[in-house]
N, C-alpha and C positions, 0 to 999 in steps of 0.2 A: 462621846460620850466621856465623860474626865473623870480619873481618880486619881483618888490620894489616898500616897503609903507614910504613915507616918514612923518615921526613922530617926537611928542613932546621928543620922548624919544630917536630920534635919525634914521636912515637910518635900517627897515627891510626887509632882505634879504629871500626869499620865492624863495626857489629850488625843485617846484612841479613835484617829480617823477610819479605819474599815480592818475589820477582823476574822477570820477563819474556825474561829474558837474562843469560847465563853473565854477573856481574860481571867477567871479564878481558875480557871482549867489549864491555860496559857504562863503565866509569868509568875513572879513575884520581886520581892526587891529584897539582897545582903546590903550590908558594910562592906564595902573595898577596908583592912586595911593596908592601904596604901597612900601618900601625898598627892598622885598625879591625879587620881581623881575614889569620888567620895563610897557611889555604890557602884552596885555589884545587880543587876538583872540576873534573874535568876530561874532560867529555864524548867519548865516539870514536864517534859516531855523530851527534856537533851537524855536524862540519864546521867547526869552530872553530879550536881552539887544535892540533888534528890532520888532518892530511888524511885525507879519507873518501869513498869512493867514494857517488854521486847512490845508487844503489840501497840502498843502505845509508841512507841518509839518508830513500828515500822510503818503504823499509819500512817506517820507526820513524812519517814521516805519516799512511801507513795504519791500521798498529797504533792508534796511538791516536784518527785519526777512527771505528773502526771501535767506541770504548766509547760512541761518540755514537750512542743509537738514536735512532728516531721520524725521522720527515719534515716540520723544523720550521722559519721564517722564523729566523736565526742567526745573531749579531753573535761574532764571534768577533775576540778582545780581545790580544797576546803583551805581554812585555815589553821594550824596548830591552836591551840590545845585540843579547845573547847569544840571546836566541828571537824575537828579529824573523824568523829565514828559518824558525825553527821553527814559531812560527803561523802563517806567512804556509802555508806546507805542508803546516800541517793543513788549515787553511780549503781549501785548494787539494783534500785526497783527500776531505773530507767534498762540495765542492760539486758533488767528478765520481761520489758513491754517492746524492744525493738530491733531488730534485726544484723542492723549495724554494729557494727564494735563499740566498745563506752572502755576507755583507757581512767585511772582515776590516781591523783597524786595529793600528796598534801607538804605545805611547809612544815619545816620538822623546826626542833633545839637542839637537836643531836647531832655529834660531830661523827660525821663519816668516813672511810675514806675512797673516797671516790670523787670523778671532776663535778665541781659545784658550778652552776648555771649563774646564780644571781644570790643579790640579801635584799629582803625587803625589813621595814621597819615601823612595829607599830607604836607611837608616843606615847596614848595612853598606860602600855601592860607594864610589870615589875620590870617581866622578862621583854629587853625592848625589840629584838632580833628575831628574822625568820629565817631559816635556810633555805636553800630549792635546790634540791640539787641535779646530775642532769637524767634523765631516763633511763636503763636501763638496752642494753644494748638494743635486744628481742622487742623492747616498745620501743623506740625511737621512730624508725620511722613511720608506724604508724597514728605515731603524737602528732607529727610531723605533718601531716597526710589531714590529721579532722579538720572538719568544715566546721562545727559547734564550737566553743568554749563556752565552758558549766564554772563560775565561781557560788563558791558558797560560804558562809559566814552565819552564827546563829545571831548573833545583831551584826547592827551598820549603824555607826553613830556619825561619824565622818566624814564616812568613804575612803577618805587617804590612803588608805590600806590597800581596799579593792585597786583603789586606783592606779597607785605604782606597783602590782601584782604585774593588772593587767599591761598594762606599757610594759612591763618586760617581759613576761610572757608576749606575747604579741613581735618582739625581738628575734624570738627562737620560731613560731612557728607562722609559716610564712598562705595559709589555704582555710584559713577562718573566714568564714560570712556572718556569723552571728555568735552574738555575744551570749550568756541567758545574766542573771544576778538573783542571784537565789538566796532567802534569808527565813529566820528562826519570825524577829522581829523586824523590821526598819522603820531608823527613826528617823531617817534622811528626807532634808525639805525634798522639796519637789525639785525647785530649780538651782539645786546643791549634786539632784544626781546627773552623773555623765549621758551624755547622750551622742548621737551617729553621729554628730561630724567631730565630737573627742580623737575617734580614730577612723572616720569613715565607713564603719561597722555598724553594724542592723542592732543596738542592746534593748532588752528588756528587763525592768526589774518583777522580783513574785516576791510577798512573803503570807505568811500565814497570819501575822499582825502590823499594821502602817498606823505608827504614833509621833508624835513631838511627846517630847520630856521635858521636863526643870524641876530644878529643885531648891528652895531656899533655905540654905546651906546652914546649919548654927558654925557659929563664928568659936566656940572651944571643940570644935571634934576638928583635934587635927591628929589624924591617926600617923606612923611612923610605921615603915614595912618591921616584921620580925627582923631580929638582926642575923638568921641563920637564912633569912628566905633562898630559893636556888633561884637564879634571876642569870643566872649561865647559859652558857648548851653544856650540857651533855657527854662527858666522853668517857663514858663504861660502853661495854658494846650495846648494841644496837642495831638492830636487822636492815636490812634492806630489802628486803623482796616482800613487805607488809604497806607498802603506800609511800613511803621517803622518796625511793625510784622508781615510781610507778607500777601499778598493776593491771595487768587483763580486768575485767568483772561480767558476773558477779564471779567470788572465789569459789573455786570447786579445788582445792586442795585439801589439805588433813586438818581436822577438827582435837583439839583433844577430846576427847571420850572421858566425862565424870561419874562417878556415882549418882543415879537419880534419888529425887527424896522430893515428900510429898511439899516441904518449902525450901526452898534455894535465895542466899542472895549471888548474885553474878558477881564480882568485883574488878574490873578494868584496872590497865593500869595507864597514867598517864594519856601518850598519843597513840597504845597501843590498847584500842576500842574496837575497833571492827570484828576482830574473830574473835575474841570475850562477849561482839552482840548475838554473829553468830550459835555460841552456842551455848547462850539463854537463851534466843530464838527457838534453837530444834528442841530444849528438856520442854520447854510454855505447850509446843506444837504436840508432846508428849503427853500432856494434862497436871504436868508440875504446877506449883503457884511462883512462877520468879518472879524477881528483884534482880536489875539490872543497878547498879553503881559505875564512878570514876572517882581510881587516888589522882588527884591532879599539884599543881606547882602555887594554885592562888591562893592567896595570902585571903582567906574574907575574920570576921567578927564575927562571935556570938551573941544572937539576937536575933528579930527580927524572923524571919527564915531559914536562918542555921542553927535548930535547938544544941545540935553539939559538933566538937569538932575534936579529932583527933593529930597530932604533929608527931614525926616522929623519919629516922631517919631511913634513905634510902639502899646508897653505892655505899659508904661507910665512915662517909663526914660526917661535918657535920650540919653540914646542908640538910633544910625538911621539907619532904613533902604532905600532905593532909588527904584526910579525906570525912568528910561532913554527913552529918545525918546517916550514919549507923548505926541500925539495930540488926548485931548478929544472933539477938534475942528465938529460943526455940524453930533457927535455922539455919539452913547448914552451908558456910560460906564458902563459897571458892574463890581465891585470889589469881589472878590465869595474868602470868609472866612474859612480856618473850620472851627469856629466858631461864631457865631454871637453873643456872648455875649464877645466879643472881639471887633469891630466896632469901641464901643464909646471908645475905650482906639489906634486906629490907624488913626492916626489922618491926611490919606489919603483918607482908607473907608469913613469913616464916610462923605467923603467930597459928597461920593455916594451911597447915600442908596437906599438897594433895596428897592422901594417904592410898586411894585408888581412882587412879589414869595412866588412858591408855591415846594411843594416837590411832583414830579409825579414820 
């Protein structure tokens, strides 16, 4: 079935080959403020550009994890920034359904004072470099013994970055006998997908939607990056404990305890998506009406699926991050950062101080 989306950039045509959810429930489009690629596929189940109920996100995590058959020691890896929470969520759901251990790690655009395993680049992104750090010592043996590698991204377009990531990972992992590549949307033609011959390992793709995409771009659509866009590595204090250097899943540590209310919006920040999701899910399970969304560094234009946009400094510099489709009216808003020490310099988060918070 064919779908057309009329955007500022031009007419986007989506040929849906198969889908597990209705198209209108799964995605829409926005326009990037980026000369490298004009459009952005906006997921309605990711909790990133659109406020999303935690139970909708968990349903996706469970569904993708069900595609992973058999009980094996598994290493789940996802790509920052958009798929950080998606990867952690799938790893969480997988760990809850199998006996063998599940490890999770994501690429990052944060600079850490720990050994670096390798880097990969994402050519179409405004922020090109992905860092992949050596897992923590107490996790390293288990990760190296893993038999199954699961690679997760929100969308697959050219497949180039995933191929680079897998190639680099297999140089560190000697026991992998199965590779699963999971995504919300796979736009990669069948003939361009990785095959068993590429690595001598069984490879399987699974996504909520397989489609082909094209755009009849308008000649006069020539966006430029914002002058204060965050395209480099973050050098402020960043945690090495919540995915950047590996995690054993599911998370069993402390969660922030915040005051419940009838209507809540939990806002995650950048790559720090998994813990805020768990907090949001916890309050939803208690009967609250909870929405989850994330601050991010991707510059988008207002229009199409982007009704509003807030840009703000986050680290005392002139660099900007963004939140889209944010509606705080009549809702209690909690912005959950990796470290409370960063709140004073984060011009959005400091508008929503955590007056009542504890760790339990």
